[in-house]
C-alpha positions in Angstrom: 15.2 -1.3 10.2 17.0 -4.2 8.6 15.3 -5.9 5.6 16.2 -9.5 4.7 15.2 -11.1 1.5 14.7 -14.9 2.1 14.3 -16.4 5.5 17.5 -18.5 5.1 19.5 -15.2 5.5 18.2 -14.7 9.0 20.8 -15.1 11.8 19.5 -15.2 15.3 22.0 -12.8 16.9 19.8 -9.9 18.1 18.0 -11.4 21.0 14.6 -13.1 21.3 12.4 -12.7 18.3 8.9 -11.2 18.5 7.3 -11.9 15.1 4.3 -10.4 13.3 2.7 -12.7 10.7 0.6 -11.4 7.8 0.8 -9.6 4.5 0.2 -6.1 6.0 -0.9 -4.6 2.7 -1.3 -0.9 3.2 -0.3 -1.1 6.9 -3.7 0.2 7.8 -4.9 1.0 11.3 -5.7 -2.6 12.2 -2.1 -3.6 11.2 -0.8 -0.6 13.1 -2.4 -1.8 16.3 -0.9 -5.3 15.9 2.6 -4.0 15.1 2.7 -1.3 17.8 1.6 -3.9 20.3 4.4 -6.2 19.2 6.9 -3.3 19.3 6.0 -2.4 22.8 6.3 -6.0 23.9 9.6 -6.5 22.2 11.1 -3.3 23.7 10.0 -4.3 27.2 11.6 -7.7 26.8 14.8 -6.5 25.1 13.9 -8.4 22.0 13.7 -7.8 18.2 10.4 -6.6 16.7 10.1 -8.3 13.3 7.6 -9.2 10.6 7.6 -12.1 8.3 5.9 -11.4 4.9 5.5 -13.6 1.8 6.4 -11.8 -1.3 4.7 -11.9 -3.7 1.3 -12.2 -2.1 0.4 -15.9 -2.1 -2.7 -15.2 -4.2 -0.5 -13.9 -6.9 1.1 -17.4 -7.2 -2.0 -19.5 -6.6 -4.7 -17.5 -8.3 -3.0 -14.9 -10.6 -6.3 -14.1 -12.4 -8.1 -13.3 -9.1 -5.3 -11.8 -7.1 -6.2 -8.3 -5.8 -4.0 -5.3 -6.7 -1.9 -4.2 -3.8 -2.2 -1.0 -1.9 1.6 -0.5 -1.6 4.7 -2.0 -3.2 7.2 -4.0 -1.2 9.4 -1.0 -0.9 6.6 1.3 0.3 5.6 -1.4 2.9 9.1 -1.5 4.2 9.1 2.3 4.6 5.8 2.2 6.5 7.0 -0.5 8.8 10.3 1.4 9.5 8.3 4.5 10.4 6.3 2.5 12.9 9.5 1.4 14.6 10.0 -2.2 13.5 13.5 -3.6 13.8 13.5 -6.3 11.1 11.5 -7.2 8.0 11.9 -10.7 6.5 10.5 -11.0 3.0 10.3 -14.7 1.9 9.5 -15.9 -1.6 6.2 -17.8 -1.7 6.1 -21.0 -3.8 3.6 -23.7 -4.7 5.7 -26.1 -2.6 5.1 -23.9 0.4 1.4 -23.7 -0.4 1.2 -27.5 0.2 2.6 -27.3 3.7 0.2 -28.1 6.5 -0.2 -25.5 9.3 2.1 -27.6 11.5 4.7 -27.8 8.7 4.8 -24.1 8.4 5.3 -23.7 12.1 8.0 -26.3 12.2 10.0 -25.2 9.2 9.7 -21.5 9.5 8.8 -20.4 13.0 10.7 -23.0 14.9 13.6 -24.3 12.9 14.6 -21.1 11.0 13.4 -18.2 13.2 13.3 -19.7 16.7 10.5 -17.3 17.7 9.7 -16.4 21.2 6.3 -14.7 20.7 4.1 -14.4 17.6 1.5 -11.8 16.9 -1.4 -12.3 14.4 -4.7 -10.7 13.5 -8.0 -12.1 14.4 -8.6 -13.4 10.8 -5.1 -14.7 10.1 -4.9 -18.0 8.2 -1.9 -20.2 7.2 -1.0 -23.6 5.8 -2.6 -25.6 3.0 -5.6 -23.8 1.7 -5.5 -21.5 4.7 -6.6 -24.3 7.0 -4.8 -22.9 10.0 -6.6 -20.4 12.2 -5.2 -18.1 14.9 -6.5 -20.5 17.5 -4.7 -23.4 15.7 -1.5 -21.3 15.8 -2.0 -20.8 19.6 -2.2 -24.5 20.1 0.9 -25.2 18.0 2.7 -22.5 20.0 1.9 -24.4 23.2 3.3 -27.5 21.6 6.5 -26.0 20.2 7.2 -23.5 23.0 6.3 -20.0 21.9 3.5 -17.7 22.8 0.8 -16.4 20.4 -1.1 -13.1 20.7 -4.3 -12.7 18.7 -5.0 -9.0 18.0 -8.7 -8.0 17.9 -10.1 -6.0 14.9 -10.0 -2.2 14.7 -13.2 -0.5 13.7 -13.1 2.8 11.8 -16.4 4.7 11.4 -18.3 1.5 12.3 -16.4 -0.7 9.8 -13.6 -3.2 10.5 -10.3 -1.9 9.0 -9.1 -4.1 6.2 -7.1 -3.9 3.1 -10.0 -5.0 0.9 -12.2 -2.1 2.4 -9.4 0.4 1.6 -9.3 -0.9 -2.0 -13.1 -0.4 -2.3 -12.8 3.2 -1.1 -10.0 3.9 -3.6 -12.0 2.4 -6.4 -14.9 4.8 -5.4 -12.6 7.7 -5.2 -13.5 8.1 -1.5 -10.1 9.4 -0.5 -11.1 10.7 2.9 -12.6 7.3 3.9 -9.4 5.6 2.7 -7.4 8.0 4.8 -9.5 7.3 7.9 -8.8 3.6 7.6 -5.1 3.9 6.6 -4.1 6.7 8.9 -2.3 8.4 6.1 -3.2 9.8 2.6 -3.2 7.2 -0.2 0.0 7.3 -2.2 1.3 5.8 -5.5 4.6 6.1 -7.2 6.0 5.4 -10.6 8.0 6.7 -13.6 7.1 9.7 -15.7 6.6 8.6 -19.3 5.9 10.5 -22.5 2.3 11.2 -23.3 0.8 12.5 -26.6 1.9 16.1 -26.0 -1.7 17.5 -25.6 -1.1 19.1 -22.2 1.8 21.4 -23.0 1.2 21.9 -26.7 -2.5 22.5 -26.9 -4.1 23.1 -23.5 -1.5 25.2 -21.7 -1.5 22.8 -18.7 1.6 20.6 -19.0 1.1 17.2 -17.4 3.4 14.5 -16.1 2.1 11.1 -17.2 2.8 8.5 -14.5 3.3 4.9 -15.2 2.6 2.7 -12.1 3.2 -1.0 -11.6 0.1 -2.9 -12.8 0.0 -4.8 -9.5 -0.7 -1.6 -7.6 -4.2 -0.2 -7.2 -4.8 3.4 -8.1 -7.9 5.6 -7.3 -10.9 5.3 -9.5 -11.5 7.5 -12.5 -11.8 11.2 -11.7 -10.0 14.4 -11.0 -8.1 14.7 -7.7 -6.4 17.2 -5.4 -2.9 15.8 -4.8 0.7 16.6 -4.1 3.5 15.4 -6.4 6.6 14.1 -4.6 9.8 14.8 -6.4 12.9 13.8 -4.4 12.3 15.7 -1.2 9.9 18.2 -2.6 6.1 18.1 -2.2 4.4 20.2 -4.9 0.7 21.0 -5.3 -1.0 19.2 -8.2 -4.3 18.3 -9.8 -4.5 14.7 -11.2 -6.7 13.2 -13.8 -7.2 9.4 -13.8 -9.2 7.9 -16.6 -9.6 7.4 -20.3 -9.3 11.1 -21.3 -12.7 10.9 -23.1 -12.5 14.3 -24.8 -9.6 13.0 -26.9 -9.5 9.2 -26.7 -11.9 6.4 -27.2 -9.6 3.5 -26.0 -9.9 1.9 -22.6 -6.4 2.4 -21.4 -6.2 4.3 -18.1 -3.9 7.2 -17.8 -2.6 9.1 -14.7 -1.9 12.7 -15.7 -0.6 15.1 -13.1 -0.6 18.9 -13.7 1.9 20.2 -11.1 0.8 23.7 -10.3 3.3 26.5 -11.1 6.0 24.0 -12.0 8.2 24.2 -15.1 10.7 21.4 -15.8 11.4 18.2 -17.7 10.3 15.2 -15.6 10.5 12.5 -18.3 12.0 9.2 -17.0 12.1 10.5 -13.4 10.5 8.8 -10.4 7.5 10.6 -9.0 5.0 9.9 -6.2 1.4 11.2 -5.9 -0.3 11.8 -2.6 -4.1 12.0 -2.9 -6.2 14.2 -0.7 -9.7 14.7 -2.2 -11.7 13.9 -5.3 -12.9 17.0 -7.1 -15.2 15.5 -9.7 -15.8 12.6 -12.0 -14.1 12.4 -15.3 -16.3 13.8 -18.2 -16.2 14.4 -21.9 -16.3 18.0 -23.0 -17.8 19.2 -26.3 -14.8 21.4 -27.2 -11.3 22.2 -26.0 -12.3 25.6 -24.7 -14.7 24.1 -22.2 -12.0 21.6 -21.2 -9.4 24.3 -20.7 -11.8 26.3 -18.6 -12.6 23.3 -16.4 -9.0 22.4 -15.9 -8.3 26.0 -14.8 -11.1 25.7 -12.3 -9.8 22.3 -11.1 -6.4 23.8 -10.6 -7.7 26.7 -8.6 -9.8 24.5 -6.4 -6.8 22.2 -5.8 -4.6 25.1 -4.8 -7.3 26.5 -2.5 -8.0 23.1 -0.9 -4.4 22.4 -0.1 -4.0 25.9 1.4 -7.1 25.6 3.5 -6.5 22.1 4.7 -2.8 22.7 5.4 -1.9 19.2 4.1 
């Protein structure tokens, strides 16, 4: 899959363009339905399956204090789209000037003049133009005016709920990993850089931990202890992860992500690492003494090892 940063870099030399519009945060099952429908249509017509995504998310520019944290980074999103079979991803910088465009101006300046689209695919709740005034039905009418076809994809329900990025965020905040998985179609994943902690894990407790620093724009699961796998280069290693304030030792509000990689010895400082979450073991709690904490961490480790073995994940 080719990734283009900025729509002005697009050159129409790969055949008719079949374009998906949306942010596709998390590329959940609803997004997957839209994108695979587009891919099938593009393949049948000998065209290019592409997506056009504003980066950063428009809410980050317009309402920075209220903007939701993202499920995936731009790089992770590109990987997910590539795995689905998309041919082209166009990331375009969103600006306040663009925010003032009417729905028709967006269609004229982006879809017609720059991209020359043949068919456009959007979700049932897609909005565009100034203050989100444009609806999927408006886009369909504009498509008739400017000579391209518009497909509106109906919602996907998972366990009786419409798949949405906001619903996945809610599940992650609750630590409901399995429900997030059902809606995403894959296990939640975060990645970042291993940074130095305070040395407690290796020096005092006997359970060395890798402290992961994640971009503040990315959402992480809620406080608690989780079964996970650590991704180091091409390796997937069993792990138990604590997310929270470490109440036994600290009183501050800073959230830490501490991963104990089971049966692993090695220096991970400053290295990139990913964490795949499978199951929440328990809530975070404060222990009366270190002995009780060490005993619980050992139990968590054993449970994580057994869970990963039994589930074959």
